[in-house]
Backbone as JSON, one array per atom type, in Angstrom:
{
  "sequence": "MTKKEKIEQTARDLFWKHGFKKVSIDEICKKAGVSRKTFYTYFDNKSALVIQIMKIITDTIFADSQAVIEKESTFAEKIEELLKIKYLANKNFSIEFVSDFFHPDSTEIFEFFQELTLKSLAFTRSFYEQAQLKGEMNANLNLDFVMWLMQKQLELISTNEAIQMFPDAETMTKQMAQLMIYGVMPIR",
  "N": [[-13.44, 20.8, -9.51], [-12.06, 18.91, -11.72], [-12.66, 17.03, -14.86], [-10.6, 14.77, -15.03], [-9.68, 14.32, -12.54], [-12.46, 13.39, -11.19], [-12.8, 11.32, -12.59], [-10.3, 9.33, -11.74], [-11.53, 9.97, -9.07], [-13.7, 8.46, -9.01], [-13.49, 6.26, -9.83], [-11.78, 5.66, -7.74], [-13.54, 5.22, -5.96], [-15.6, 2.82, -6.85], [-12.9, 0.98, -7.46], [-12.13, 0.83, -4.53], [-14.02, -0.25, -3.39], [-15.52, -3.04, -4.81], [-12.79, -3.94, -6.05], [-10.29, -3.55, -8.67], [-10.73, -5.44, -10.64], [-13.12, -6.16, -11.07], [-14.34, -4.02, -12.03], [-15.85, -1.93, -14.62], [-14.56, 0.08, -17.6], [-16.66, 1.52, -18.99], [-18.54, 1.45, -16.96], [-17.07, 3.07, -14.84], [-16.86, 5.62, -16.37], [-19.89, 6.63, -16.93], [-20.33, 6.59, -14.01], [-19.04, 8.79, -13.53], [-19.52, 10.61, -14.91], [-18.95, 11.15, -17.38], [-17.24, 11.04, -21.34], [-16.1, 7.93, -22.83], [-13.88, 8.63, -24.96], [-13.41, 10.83, -23.3], [-12.62, 9.64, -21.14], [-9.95, 8.31, -22.55], [-8.63, 10.17, -23.05], [-7.35, 11.0, -20.95], [-5.96, 8.75, -19.72], [-4.42, 5.63, -20.59], [-5.47, 3.23, -20.37], [-7.32, 0.99, -18.54], [-5.38, -0.14, -16.56], [-3.44, 1.52, -16.39], [-4.57, 3.5, -14.76], [-5.28, 2.71, -12.45], [-2.82, 2.29, -11.65], [-1.69, 5.35, -11.33], [-3.62, 6.55, -9.81], [-2.88, 4.84, -7.37], [-0.29, 5.65, -7.55], [-0.41, 8.28, -6.86], [-1.27, 7.86, -3.72], [0.68, 6.26, -2.71], [2.73, 8.3, -3.18], [2.1, 10.03, -1.26], [2.1, 8.31, 1.18], [5.01, 7.84, 1.07], [6.02, 10.55, 1.54], [4.71, 11.46, 3.91], [5.7, 9.32, 5.63], [8.43, 10.41, 5.57], [8.32, 12.38, 6.6], [7.94, 12.03, 9.1], [9.89, 10.08, 10.29], [12.19, 12.2, 10.07], [11.49, 13.98, 12.55], [12.21, 14.82, 15.72], [12.12, 12.22, 17.61], [11.86, 9.18, 19.61], [12.66, 6.33, 18.24], [11.18, 4.2, 18.54], [8.38, 5.63, 19.19], [8.31, 7.14, 16.66], [8.15, 5.02, 14.83], [5.21, 3.86, 15.81], [3.96, 6.13, 14.49], [4.29, 5.9, 11.66], [2.92, 3.15, 11.49], [0.45, 3.98, 12.31], [0.1, 5.59, 9.67], [0.11, 3.98, 7.95], [-2.02, 1.92, 8.42], [-3.71, 4.01, 8.13], [-3.64, 4.64, 5.67], [-4.55, 2.24, 4.17], [-7.28, 1.68, 5.37], [-9.94, 1.85, 3.96], [-9.57, 0.39, 1.81], [-11.36, -2.36, -0.03], [-11.32, -5.97, 0.31], [-11.07, -7.42, -1.86], [-10.28, -5.53, -3.01], [-7.41, -5.61, -2.32], [-7.02, -7.99, -2.88], [-6.73, -8.04, -5.85], [-4.92, -6.65, -6.43], [-2.62, -7.74, -5.61], [-2.67, -9.76, -7.08], [-2.62, -9.22, -10.32], [-4.08, -8.63, -13.38], [-2.44, -7.27, -15.46], [0.24, -6.73, -16.53], [1.64, -4.48, -16.29], [0.53, -2.9, -13.88], [1.3, -5.34, -12.36], [4.23, -4.74, -12.0], [4.77, -2.4, -11.57], [3.1, -2.7, -8.64], [6.21, -4.66, -8.14], [8.08, -2.69, -7.85], [7.03, -1.15, -6.41], [7.14, -2.38, -4.01], [9.93, -3.06, -3.75], [10.87, 0.0, -3.4], [9.93, 0.01, -0.95], [10.86, -1.9, 0.56], [13.43, -0.66, 0.48], [13.25, 1.93, 2.15], [12.22, 1.34, 4.32], [14.34, -0.52, 4.89], [16.6, 1.38, 5.16], [15.69, 3.5, 7.12], [15.71, 1.3, 9.3], [18.12, 0.83, 9.37], [19.65, 3.6, 9.99], [18.51, 3.37, 12.59], [19.35, 1.4, 13.79], [22.18, 1.68, 14.43], [21.9, 4.46, 15.85], [21.57, 3.63, 18.23], [18.67, 2.71, 18.82], [17.58, 0.16, 17.84], [17.33, -3.31, 18.02], [20.76, -4.38, 17.86], [22.35, -6.39, 16.71], [20.29, -7.59, 15.07], [20.11, -8.96, 11.89], [19.84, -6.68, 9.12], [19.68, -7.87, 6.95], [18.16, -10.49, 6.62], [15.98, -9.56, 8.16], [14.95, -8.01, 6.08], [14.66, -9.71, 4.25], [12.45, -11.98, 5.74], [10.63, -10.02, 6.03], [9.68, -9.35, 3.45], [8.89, -11.86, 2.2], [6.86, -12.45, 4.27], [4.84, -10.85, 3.1], [4.88, -11.61, 0.76], [3.35, -14.16, 1.69], [1.16, -13.18, 2.37], [-0.08, -12.51, 0.62], [-1.25, -14.81, -0.6], [-4.22, -16.34, -1.8], [-5.17, -17.43, 0.0], [-4.4, -16.35, 2.53], [-5.68, -13.87, 2.46], [-8.48, -14.06, 2.48], [-8.9, -14.62, 4.88], [-9.29, -12.12, 6.36], [-11.16, -9.68, 7.17], [-10.77, -7.39, 5.91], [-8.73, -4.74, 4.81], [-7.53, -3.02, 5.84], [-7.49, -4.59, 8.84], [-6.14, -6.76, 8.06], [-3.56, -5.66, 7.72], [-2.32, -4.31, 10.27], [-2.66, -7.04, 11.04], [-0.23, -8.21, 9.93], [1.76, -6.08, 10.22], [1.78, -5.81, 13.34], [2.57, -8.36, 13.94], [5.01, -8.42, 12.7], [6.57, -6.13, 14.14], [5.9, -6.16, 16.74], [5.8, -9.33, 17.46], [4.5, -11.62, 19.26], [3.86, -10.74, 21.26], [2.62, -8.97, 24.34], [0.92, -5.75, 23.03], [1.76, -2.83, 24.18]],
  "CA": [[-12.91, 19.71, -10.34], [-11.43, 18.51, -13.29], [-12.86, 15.6, -15.43], [-9.18, 13.82, -15.17], [-9.91, 14.22, -11.09], [-13.55, 12.84, -11.21], [-12.6, 9.98, -13.04], [-9.99, 9.32, -10.4], [-12.03, 9.91, -7.69], [-15.21, 7.43, -9.19], [-12.96, 4.98, -10.28], [-11.03, 4.84, -6.61], [-14.43, 4.68, -5.04], [-15.48, 1.99, -7.1], [-12.06, 0.25, -7.18], [-11.96, 0.37, -3.1], [-15.42, -0.98, -3.31], [-15.26, -3.92, -5.79], [-11.45, -4.26, -6.56], [-10.67, -3.12, -9.94], [-10.59, -6.55, -11.7], [-14.75, -5.89, -11.62], [-15.0, -2.27, -12.59], [-14.92, -1.38, -16.38], [-14.2, 1.56, -17.74], [-17.59, 2.0, -19.15], [-19.11, 1.96, -15.44], [-16.12, 4.26, -14.48], [-17.36, 6.45, -17.13], [-21.35, 6.61, -16.41], [-20.94, 7.72, -12.72], [-18.24, 9.76, -13.67], [-20.43, 11.32, -16.32], [-17.8, 11.33, -18.73], [-17.17, 9.37, -22.39], [-15.0, 7.39, -23.32], [-13.24, 9.68, -24.9], [-12.62, 11.6, -22.3], [-11.41, 8.84, -20.46], [-8.66, 7.78, -23.32], [-7.53, 11.62, -23.46], [-6.4, 10.59, -19.89], [-5.4, 7.33, -18.96], [-4.38, 4.72, -21.49], [-6.66, 2.07, -20.15], [-7.43, 0.54, -16.55], [-4.29, 0.43, -15.76], [-3.09, 3.26, -16.08], [-5.92, 4.51, -14.12], [-4.99, 2.0, -11.19], [-1.41, 3.18, -11.39], [-2.07, 6.63, -11.22], [-4.52, 6.35, -8.31], [-1.66, 4.21, -6.14], [0.91, 6.29, -7.26], [-1.04, 9.63, -5.65], [-1.73, 7.89, -2.66], [1.9, 5.83, -2.31], [3.6, 9.28, -3.11], [1.85, 10.96, -0.11], [2.35, 8.03, 2.11], [6.16, 7.84, 1.76], [6.19, 11.6, 1.6], [4.66, 11.13, 5.42], [6.49, 8.48, 6.68], [9.85, 10.77, 5.4], [8.5, 13.39, 7.58], [7.92, 10.88, 10.71], [11.45, 10.26, 10.27], [12.57, 13.2, 10.08], [10.92, 14.13, 13.25], [13.12, 14.22, 16.48], [11.08, 11.9, 18.46], [11.98, 8.04, 19.74], [12.07, 5.13, 17.18], [9.22, 3.27, 19.17], [7.32, 6.48, 18.35], [8.46, 6.68, 14.47], [7.28, 3.35, 14.31], [3.4, 3.9, 16.48], [3.32, 7.1, 13.76], [4.44, 4.99, 10.52], [1.94, 2.33, 11.66], [-0.81, 4.61, 12.02], [-0.28, 5.89, 8.14], [-0.09, 2.87, 7.29], [-3.24, 1.77, 9.02], [-5.12, 4.99, 7.45], [-3.8, 4.26, 4.43], [-5.16, 0.85, 4.04], [-8.62, 1.74, 6.1], [-11.06, 1.81, 3.19], [-9.55, -1.31, 0.82], [-11.98, -3.97, 0.14], [-10.57, -6.91, 0.56], [-11.33, -7.76, -3.13], [-8.92, -4.65, -4.0], [-6.43, -6.18, -2.04], [-6.38, -9.05, -3.69], [-6.3, -7.45, -7.44], [-3.43, -5.5, -6.25], [-1.56, -8.77, -5.48], [-2.88, -10.62, -7.95], [-3.19, -8.36, -11.23], [-3.74, -9.41, -14.54], [-2.04, -6.63, -15.83], [2.12, -6.41, -16.34], [2.26, -2.81, -16.02], [0.44, -2.84, -13.18], [1.94, -6.09, -11.7], [5.61, -4.47, -12.51], [4.57, -1.18, -10.66], [3.79, -3.18, -7.52], [7.16, -4.99, -7.71], [8.45, -1.13, -7.84], [6.75, -0.36, -4.85], [7.8, -3.44, -2.9], [11.54, -2.77, -3.61], [10.74, 1.24, -3.14], [9.44, 0.39, 0.57], [11.76, -2.75, 1.42], [14.5, 0.04, 1.01], [12.89, 2.85, 2.54], [12.75, 0.31, 5.57], [16.11, -1.03, 5.86], [17.65, 2.76, 5.34], [15.41, 3.68, 8.4], [16.52, 0.57, 10.73], [19.7, 1.04, 9.7], [19.91, 4.46, 11.28], [17.9, 2.87, 14.23], [20.57, 0.62, 14.65], [23.77, 2.73, 14.22], [21.72, 5.43, 17.0], [21.38, 1.63, 19.09], [17.54, 2.35, 19.22], [16.65, -1.16, 17.47], [18.7, -4.71, 18.25], [22.2, -3.96, 16.67], [21.92, -7.52, 16.66], [19.11, -8.38, 14.15], [21.11, -9.1, 10.65], [18.94, -6.58, 8.69], [19.3, -8.67, 5.12], [17.34, -11.42, 7.65], [14.69, -8.95, 8.67], [14.29, -7.29, 4.85], [14.11, -11.36, 3.41], [11.65, -11.76, 6.05], [9.29, -8.99, 5.58], [9.33, -9.74, 1.77], [8.12, -13.89, 2.45], [5.74, -12.42, 4.72], [4.14, -9.79, 2.1], [4.33, -13.24, 0.0], [2.37, -15.24, 2.07], [0.08, -12.63, 3.11], [-0.81, -12.14, -1.0], [-1.93, -15.37, -1.3], [-5.62, -15.95, -1.43], [-5.86, -18.2, 1.39], [-4.48, -15.25, 3.71], [-6.43, -12.77, 2.63], [-9.57, -14.66, 2.6], [-8.37, -14.93, 6.51], [-9.51, -10.62, 6.98], [-12.33, -8.57, 6.75], [-10.77, -6.04, 4.87], [-7.23, -4.46, 4.16], [-7.02, -2.47, 7.3], [-7.01, -5.34, 9.83], [-4.72, -7.44, 7.5], [-2.14, -4.76, 7.6], [-2.61, -4.37, 11.65], [-2.22, -8.1, 12.06], [1.17, -7.81, 9.4], [2.9, -4.73, 11.01], [1.85, -5.98, 14.42], [3.29, -9.71, 14.03], [6.48, -8.2, 12.58], [7.28, -5.41, 14.44], [6.02, -6.68, 18.21], [6.04, -10.35, 17.31], [3.18, -12.37, 20.23], [3.73, -9.99, 22.96], [1.28, -7.97, 23.99], [0.79, -4.25, 22.91], [1.48, -2.13, 25.15]],
  "C": [[-12.9, 18.5, -11.05], [-12.11, 17.3, -13.95], [-11.88, 14.21, -15.67], [-9.68, 13.41, -13.53], [-11.5, 13.86, -10.83], [-13.65, 11.7, -11.81], [-11.68, 9.26, -12.06], [-10.61, 9.06, -9.24], [-12.88, 8.55, -8.01], [-14.22, 6.02, -9.47], [-12.6, 4.58, -8.31], [-12.55, 5.02, -5.9], [-14.99, 3.23, -5.25], [-14.14, 0.93, -7.1], [-12.09, -0.14, -5.43], [-12.99, -0.83, -2.77], [-15.43, -2.57, -3.84], [-14.04, -4.7, -5.87], [-11.67, -3.5, -7.98], [-10.44, -4.09, -10.98], [-12.38, -6.24, -12.34], [-15.53, -4.44, -11.87], [-14.6, -2.32, -13.96], [-14.81, 0.09, -16.55], [-15.57, 2.29, -18.3], [-17.99, 2.32, -18.13], [-18.62, 3.02, -14.54], [-16.94, 5.8, -15.13], [-18.43, 6.9, -17.25], [-21.29, 7.13, -14.82], [-20.29, 8.98, -13.21], [-18.58, 11.24, -14.54], [-19.39, 12.26, -17.2], [-18.0, 10.23, -19.65], [-16.23, 9.29, -22.26], [-14.23, 7.92, -24.07], [-12.7, 10.4, -24.35], [-11.94, 10.83, -21.45], [-9.95, 8.03, -20.75], [-7.6, 9.15, -23.18], [-6.82, 11.7, -21.92], [-5.47, 9.87, -19.92], [-5.48, 6.28, -20.69], [-5.08, 3.45, -21.67], [-6.57, 1.86, -18.95], [-6.69, 0.74, -15.84], [-3.62, 1.03, -15.68], [-3.55, 4.06, -15.39], [-5.61, 4.03, -13.3], [-3.67, 2.28, -10.95], [-1.5, 3.99, -10.77], [-2.6, 6.55, -9.73], [-3.59, 5.31, -7.38], [-0.68, 5.01, -6.52], [0.58, 7.68, -6.36], [-0.83, 9.03, -4.47], [0.17, 7.26, -2.36], [2.97, 7.34, -2.25], [3.55, 10.12, -1.69], [2.43, 10.22, 1.17], [3.87, 7.52, 2.45], [6.7, 9.15, 1.87], [6.02, 11.94, 3.64], [5.59, 10.55, 6.35], [8.27, 9.42, 6.09], [10.01, 11.52, 6.57], [8.5, 13.18, 9.0], [9.25, 10.63, 11.11], [12.18, 11.16, 10.06], [12.63, 13.97, 11.58], [11.98, 13.75, 14.46], [12.28, 13.74, 17.82], [12.11, 10.16, 18.63], [11.97, 7.44, 18.64], [10.98, 4.5, 17.48], [8.04, 4.65, 18.73], [7.18, 6.8, 17.16], [7.49, 5.52, 14.49], [5.39, 3.43, 14.98], [3.23, 4.98, 15.21], [3.1, 6.44, 12.31], [3.36, 3.72, 10.64], [0.54, 3.0, 11.27], [-0.75, 5.72, 10.38], [-0.4, 5.03, 7.2], [-1.17, 1.96, 7.55], [-4.19, 2.97, 8.1], [-4.5, 4.63, 5.75], [-4.2, 3.05, 3.48], [-6.49, 0.8, 4.71], [-9.3, 1.65, 4.89], [-11.08, 1.04, 1.83], [-10.54, -1.81, 1.3], [-10.57, -5.15, 0.02], [-10.13, -7.2, -0.87], [-10.25, -6.54, -3.66], [-7.33, -4.6, -3.75], [-5.48, -7.47, -3.1], [-5.97, -9.38, -5.32], [-5.27, -7.24, -7.3], [-2.21, -6.63, -6.27], [-1.56, -9.7, -6.24], [-3.63, -9.58, -9.27], [-2.98, -9.05, -12.32], [-3.11, -8.48, -15.79], [-0.73, -6.37, -15.73], [2.23, -5.48, -15.98], [1.47, -2.85, -14.17], [1.26, -3.68, -11.9], [3.76, -5.43, -11.25], [5.65, -2.95, -11.21], [4.25, -1.84, -8.45], [4.77, -3.77, -6.86], [8.11, -3.73, -7.35], [8.4, -0.64, -6.37], [7.31, -1.25, -4.0], [9.1, -2.72, -2.74], [12.05, -1.39, -3.0], [10.42, 0.93, -1.25], [10.28, -0.3, 1.41], [13.4, -1.12, 1.58], [14.78, 1.0, 1.58], [13.2, 2.44, 4.12], [14.1, 0.16, 5.87], [17.14, 0.68, 5.53], [16.65, 3.36, 6.79], [15.6, 2.8, 9.78], [17.55, 0.95, 10.93], [19.94, 2.68, 10.63], [20.03, 4.17, 12.5], [18.77, 1.97, 15.04], [21.79, 1.25, 14.77], [23.6, 3.79, 15.37], [21.54, 4.22, 18.02], [20.02, 2.17, 19.56], [16.59, 1.1, 18.71], [18.21, -1.96, 17.63], [19.52, -4.66, 17.02], [22.32, -5.36, 16.29], [21.18, -8.65, 14.79], [20.16, -8.11, 12.5], [19.94, -8.39, 9.57], [19.19, -7.23, 6.88], [18.12, -9.74, 5.51], [16.43, -10.96, 7.35], [13.89, -8.41, 6.62], [13.93, -8.67, 4.05], [12.36, -11.71, 4.93], [10.61, -11.3, 5.87], [8.6, -9.3, 4.0], [8.71, -11.56, 1.75], [6.89, -13.32, 3.51], [4.78, -11.6, 3.91], [4.0, -10.95, 1.07], [3.65, -13.74, 0.3], [0.91, -14.26, 2.4], [-0.82, -12.5, 2.02], [-1.56, -13.38, -1.22], [-3.64, -15.92, -1.0], [-6.63, -16.58, -0.32], [-5.52, -17.09, 2.36], [-5.38, -14.76, 3.31], [-7.81, -13.21, 2.73], [-9.56, -14.94, 4.45], [-9.24, -13.37, 7.49], [-10.59, -10.31, 6.31], [-12.03, -7.54, 5.54], [-9.34, -5.69, 5.41], [-6.35, -4.08, 5.47], [-6.45, -3.4, 8.27], [-5.89, -6.59, 9.52], [-3.54, -6.49, 7.57], [-1.95, -4.49, 8.85], [-1.79, -5.56, 11.85], [-0.54, -8.16, 11.25], [2.02, -7.76, 10.04], [2.72, -5.19, 12.27], [2.58, -7.39, 14.69], [4.62, -9.38, 13.73], [7.1, -7.06, 13.38], [7.11, -5.69, 16.2], [5.41, -8.55, 18.37], [4.61, -11.06, 18.14], [3.45, -11.68, 21.42], [2.48, -9.11, 22.73], [1.47, -6.84, 23.2], [0.97, -3.63, 23.71], [0.82, -0.31, 24.78]]
}
């Protein structure tokens, strides 16, 4: 493992457990067994490290999700697989990490989060449009409304009040996704 990878893995472990606001660069360096100079060789600051880690994760999520969409399977099967990807990605996030990500002190992290949200909504919209065209999704749904609703759901769930309702990010993600996909009906 390279020094850069060691920094990323150590930071990831610490961030997932404590959130990134509480973790210092000194703590990351100490646990990774590298100097501050080495840290700054690879990253301009802690925000750059957070973004790099999240970029690696989200690139994988988007690639895995695209592979699911391209499969020859039903819309319902694709939704189930996409939800599994989403749940797995959020499995180890602490609620502190989620809270920090929704409410970063850094402009760079906030901008990254905004870009990620827009990319995710565009990806989802395209998937839904194709499903509507194929007759696999309710054609009467106004996708502008669905995308707006998803955006509002994200805004609501990012409040501290909502975040505190869940023990971890995986549970929160499941609740959000299940409500959006299945509503209040029991899951089969």
